[in-house]
C-alpha positions as CSV (number, residue, x, y, z in Angstrom):
1,X,-0.1,0.3,-0.2
2,X,1.3,3.5,-0.9
3,X,2.1,5.7,2.2
4,X,0.0,9.3,1.5
5,X,2.1,12.1,2.3
6,X,1.3,13.9,5.4
7,X,0.9,17.5,3.4
8,X,1.7,18.8,-0.6
9,X,3.0,21.9,-1.6
10,X,2.5,23.0,-5.4
11,X,4.1,26.1,-6.7
12,X,1.8,27.8,-9.5
13,X,2.6,31.0,-12.1
14,X,1.1,34.1,-12.8
15,X,0.5,35.4,-16.5
16,X,0.3,37.8,-19.3
17,X,-1.8,38.1,-21.8
18,X,0.7,39.1,-24.4
19,X,-2.6,38.6,-26.9
20,X,-6.2,39.1,-26.3
21,X,-8.6,39.6,-28.9
22,X,-11.8,39.3,-27.8
23,X,-14.9,38.3,-30.1
24,X,-19.0,39.2,-29.5
25,X,-21.2,38.1,-26.2
26,X,-21.8,34.5,-26.9
27,X,-25.3,33.3,-26.0
28,X,-24.0,32.0,-22.8
29,X,-23.0,35.2,-21.4
30,X,-18.7,34.3,-22.6
31,X,-16.9,35.6,-25.2
32,X,-14.5,33.8,-28.1
33,X,-10.9,34.3,-27.4
34,X,-7.7,34.2,-29.0
35,X,-5.8,34.8,-26.1
36,X,-2.2,34.1,-26.4
37,X,-0.9,33.3,-22.7
38,X,2.6,33.3,-21.3
39,X,3.0,32.4,-17.5
40,X,6.3,34.5,-15.3
41,X,7.8,34.4,-12.5
42,X,5.8,35.0,-10.3
43,X,4.8,32.5,-7.9
44,X,1.6,31.5,-5.2
45,X,2.5,28.6,-3.2
46,X,-0.7,26.0,-2.3
47,X,-0.2,23.4,0.4
48,X,-3.3,20.5,1.5
49,X,-2.8,18.5,5.2
50,X,-5.7,16.4,5.6
51,X,-8.2,18.1,8.0
52,X,-8.1,16.0,11.6
53,X,-11.4,15.0,12.7
54,X,-11.0,17.3,15.7
55,X,-10.5,20.6,13.5
56,X,-12.8,22.4,13.2
57,X,-16.6,20.7,12.4
58,X,-15.6,16.7,11.7
59,X,-19.1,17.1,9.2
60,X,-18.2,19.9,7.1
61,X,-18.0,18.8,3.6
62,X,-15.6,22.2,2.6
63,X,-12.0,22.7,2.7
64,X,-10.8,25.0,5.2
65,X,-9.1,28.0,3.4
66,X,-5.8,30.3,4.5
67,X,-4.3,33.0,2.9
68,X,-1.1,34.5,3.7
69,X,1.2,37.0,1.9
70,X,0.1,40.3,0.4
71,X,-3.1,41.6,-0.1
72,X,-4.4,38.2,1.7
73,X,-7.4,39.8,3.1
74,X,-9.0,40.4,-0.2
75,X,-9.2,36.7,-0.9
76,X,-12.1,34.6,0.1
77,X,-11.6,32.4,2.5
78,X,-14.6,30.6,2.2
79,X,-16.7,27.8,-0.1
80,X,-16.5,30.5,-2.7
81,X,-12.5,30.4,-3.0
82,X,-11.6,28.9,-6.4
83,X,-8.7,26.5,-4.6
84,X,-11.7,25.5,-2.5
85,X,-13.9,24.9,-5.5
86,X,-11.2,22.7,-7.2
87,X,-10.7,20.3,-4.3
88,X,-14.6,20.1,-4.1
89,X,-14.7,19.2,-8.0
90,X,-11.8,16.8,-7.6
91,X,-13.0,15.0,-4.6
92,X,-16.5,14.3,-5.7
93,X,-15.2,12.9,-9.1
94,X,-13.4,10.1,-6.6
95,X,-15.7,9.3,-4.3
96,X,-13.8,11.5,-1.7
97,X,-14.6,13.6,1.4
98,X,-12.5,17.2,0.6
99,X,-11.4,17.2,4.3
100,X,-8.3,19.2,3.6
101,X,-6.8,22.8,5.0
102,X,-5.7,24.6,2.2
103,X,-2.9,27.0,2.9
104,X,-2.3,29.6,0.1
105,X,0.5,31.8,0.1
106,X,0.3,34.7,-2.1
107,X,2.8,36.3,-4.0
108,X,0.8,36.7,-7.9
109,X,-1.3,40.6,-7.4
110,X,-4.8,40.0,-6.4
111,X,-7.3,40.8,-9.1
112,X,-4.5,42.5,-10.8
113,X,-5.5,40.7,-14.2
114,X,-2.9,37.9,-13.5
115,X,-4.8,35.2,-12.8
116,X,-4.1,34.5,-9.2
117,X,-6.8,32.9,-8.2
118,X,-6.6,30.5,-11.3
119,X,-3.1,29.6,-10.2
120,X,-4.4,28.6,-6.6
121,X,-7.1,26.5,-8.3
122,X,-4.7,24.5,-10.6
123,X,-2.0,23.9,-7.8
124,X,-5.1,22.9,-4.9
125,X,-6.1,20.3,-7.8
126,X,-2.2,19.0,-8.5
127,X,-1.7,19.2,-4.6
128,X,-5.2,17.0,-3.7
129,X,-4.7,14.8,-6.3
130,X,-1.2,14.1,-4.6
131,X,-2.3,13.6,-1.6
132,X,-5.2,11.7,-2.5
133,X,-3.4,9.6,-4.9
134,X,-6.1,9.5,-6.9
135,X,-3.9,9.0,-10.6
136,X,-6.1,11.4,-12.3
137,X,-4.6,11.7,-16.2
138,X,-3.5,15.2,-17.0
139,X,-6.6,15.0,-19.1
140,X,-9.0,14.4,-16.3
141,X,-7.1,17.5,-14.2
142,X,-7.8,19.8,-17.4
143,X,-11.1,19.2,-17.8
144,X,-11.8,20.2,-14.1
145,X,-9.9,23.4,-15.0
146,X,-12.5,24.7,-17.4
147,X,-15.2,23.6,-15.1
148,X,-13.6,25.9,-12.8
149,X,-12.4,29.1,-15.0
150,X,-11.4,30.0,-18.3
151,X,-7.8,30.5,-16.9
152,X,-7.6,27.5,-14.7
153,X,-6.2,25.2,-17.6
154,X,-3.5,27.5,-18.4
155,X,-2.2,28.0,-14.7
156,X,-2.0,24.4,-14.7
157,X,-0.3,23.7,-18.1
158,X,2.2,27.5,-18.1
159,X,4.7,27.8,-20.6
160,X,3.2,29.4,-23.3
161,X,-0.3,28.7,-25.1
162,X,-2.8,29.7,-27.0
163,X,-6.1,30.0,-25.7
164,X,-9.6,29.7,-27.8
165,X,-13.1,29.5,-26.5
166,X,-13.4,31.7,-23.6
167,X,-9.4,30.4,-23.5
168,X,-9.8,26.9,-21.7
169,X,-9.5,25.3,-25.4
170,X,-5.1,25.3,-25.0
171,X,-2.7,24.6,-27.7
172,X,0.9,25.3,-26.5
173,X,3.4,27.3,-28.0
174,X,6.8,27.2,-28.5
175,X,9.2,30.0,-27.0
176,X,12.5,30.4,-28.2
177,X,13.8,32.4,-25.3
178,X,13.3,34.6,-21.9
179,X,11.7,37.7,-22.0
180,X,11.9,40.5,-19.3
181,X,8.8,42.1,-17.3
182,X,8.0,44.7,-15.3
183,X,4.8,44.5,-13.7
184,X,3.3,47.9,-11.8
185,X,0.4,46.9,-9.7
186,X,-2.1,49.9,-8.9
187,X,-4.3,49.9,-5.8
188,X,-7.6,48.1,-5.7
189,X,-8.8,45.9,-8.4
190,X,-10.7,45.8,-11.6
191,X,-13.7,43.2,-11.3
192,X,-13.5,41.4,-15.3
193,X,-16.8,41.0,-16.2
194,X,-17.6,44.7,-15.2
195,X,-14.1,44.8,-18.1
196,X,-16.2,42.6,-20.7
197,X,-19.7,44.9,-20.0
198,X,-17.2,47.7,-20.6
199,X,-15.4,46.4,-23.9
200,X,-19.1,45.4,-25.2
201,X,-20.6,48.9,-24.2
202,X,-17.6,51.1,-26.1
203,X,-17.9,49.0,-29.2
204,X,-21.8,49.4,-29.2
205,X,-23.0,47.8,-32.7
206,X,-20.4,48.4,-34.5
207,X,-19.6,44.7,-36.3
208,X,-16.8,42.4,-34.0
209,X,-14.4,39.8,-36.1
210,X,-13.6,36.6,-35.1
211,X,-10.7,36.1,-32.6
212,X,-7.7,35.3,-34.4
213,X,-4.1,34.9,-33.1
214,X,-1.1,37.4,-34.8
215,X,1.0,34.4,-37.1
216,X,3.8,38.0,-35.9
217,X,3.7,37.0,-32.3
218,X,3.6,33.8,-32.4
219,X,6.4,33.6,-34.2
220,X,8.0,36.6,-32.0
221,X,7.7,33.9,-29.2
222,X,9.3,31.0,-31.1
223,X,12.2,33.2,-31.9
224,X,12.3,34.7,-28.6
225,X,12.8,38.1,-30.5
226,X,11.7,41.2,-27.6
227,X,11.3,43.6,-30.1
228,X,8.9,41.7,-32.4
229,X,7.2,41.0,-29.8
230,X,6.5,44.3,-28.7
231,X,5.4,45.2,-31.9
232,X,3.0,42.3,-31.5
233,X,0.8,43.2,-27.9
234,X,-2.4,43.7,-28.3
235,X,-5.2,43.2,-25.4
236,X,-8.7,44.2,-26.6
237,X,-10.0,44.7,-23.1
238,X,-7.4,47.6,-22.6
239,X,-10.0,50.5,-24.1
240,X,-12.4,49.1,-21.6
241,X,-10.0,48.9,-18.5
242,X,-8.7,52.4,-19.3
243,X,-12.5,53.9,-19.5
244,X,-12.8,51.9,-16.3
245,X,-10.5,52.9,-14.1
246,X,-8.2,56.0,-16.5
247,X,-5.1,56.7,-14.0
248,X,-4.0,53.5,-15.5
249,X,-2.4,55.6,-18.8
250,X,-0.2,57.5,-16.8
251,X,1.4,54.2,-15.3
252,X,1.7,53.1,-19.1
253,X,2.8,56.5,-19.9
254,X,5.3,56.1,-17.2
255,X,6.9,53.1,-17.9
256,X,7.1,53.4,-21.9
257,X,9.4,56.9,-21.2
258,X,11.6,54.7,-18.9
259,X,12.4,52.9,-21.9
260,X,9.9,49.4,-22.3
261,X,9.9,48.1,-25.8
262,X,6.2,48.2,-24.8
263,X,3.2,48.4,-22.4
264,X,-0.3,47.0,-22.2
265,X,-2.9,46.2,-19.4
266,X,-2.5,42.4,-18.3
267,X,-5.7,41.0,-19.1
268,X,-8.5,42.6,-17.9
269,X,-6.0,44.8,-15.3
270,X,-5.5,46.6,-13.5
271,X,-1.9,45.3,-13.2
272,X,0.2,47.4,-16.5
273,X,2.9,45.0,-18.5
274,X,6.3,46.3,-19.6
275,X,8.6,44.3,-21.9
276,X,11.8,45.5,-21.5
277,X,14.7,44.5,-24.1
278,X,17.2,42.6,-21.2
279,X,17.6,43.0,-17.1
280,X,19.3,46.3,-17.0
281,X,16.3,47.2,-18.9
282,X,13.9,45.9,-16.7
283,X,15.4,47.2,-13.4
284,X,15.6,51.0,-14.8
285,X,11.9,50.6,-15.7
286,X,10.7,49.4,-12.5
287,X,13.0,52.1,-10.8
288,X,11.2,54.6,-12.8
289,X,7.8,53.5,-12.5
290,X,8.3,53.0,-8.6
291,X,9.7,57.0,-8.3
292,X,6.5,57.9,-10.9
293,X,4.4,57.6,-8.0
294,X,1.7,55.8,-10.4
295,X,1.6,52.8,-9.0
296,X,1.4,51.1,-5.9
297,X,3.8,48.6,-6.4
298,X,6.2,47.0,-8.8
299,X,7.6,43.7,-9.8
300,X,10.3,42.3,-12.3
301,X,10.5,38.7,-13.8
302,X,11.2,37.1,-16.7
303,X,8.6,34.5,-19.1
304,X,8.1,32.0,-19.7
305,X,7.8,30.1,-16.4
306,X,6.6,26.1,-15.7
307,X,2.8,25.3,-15.0
308,X,1.8,24.0,-11.4
309,X,4.3,22.3,-9.7
310,X,4.9,20.0,-6.6
311,X,7.5,21.0,-4.5
């Protein structure tokens, strides 16, 4: 009989959308996307431990959630947390009780358009699979991820990928080098559904083309060409994010003036992302952003990064 581990910790990365092409609203309320994800080296760590019968309510059917790290107070510590939902979903498929303590150490900006909640869900799923010995296939884990949210499958996979559908149908993409990024974290968050609604409002009755990935952008990722990637970065949600949070324009301008090759809002925002030509330039951009007074904190990192990884 295989001995079960006492606890399992999984590290999961943030993401930046180097392209986010958004189609019109679908009947189900979602939008078809051509979403080019790049995982970057900002990580949350998710640890799962079996709950002893004398901890809390022994009849409780939901996992216990605790959160530490920057802005931990903004993360729900109840059944609505995506990590808790991931554990419940895996347990239900295998006839188990999801009696686990899920401890999340946050380092990915909260509500910042970098898929922190989705990363935690992927981390909890991989950790619970290892803790319980369910032996779930990668396909099963990805199917659960897709049920939980559009960005969750990519958090499991990492690297770079094109997401179609609402982002959950993934095609891995080749990357040929390391890309240097600076992220400026804004005060407060932006609601992803609200940003999509604003995107639809701003478009009005205009015809919306089918979303397509940029061949030039995919080639720039493949060859590791930061200058070419900068020329192809695009986010159809950026006008909506700027409409809801006009102050982001000053942040984008500050990073560009400091020498970033390109700047854009990350996903639905409000985190802004700056692509730099090398590590030295990235630190110069970060310093200028920190001194600009246009953002709360600044982070420097690289991509691509591995997806959910057992530690």
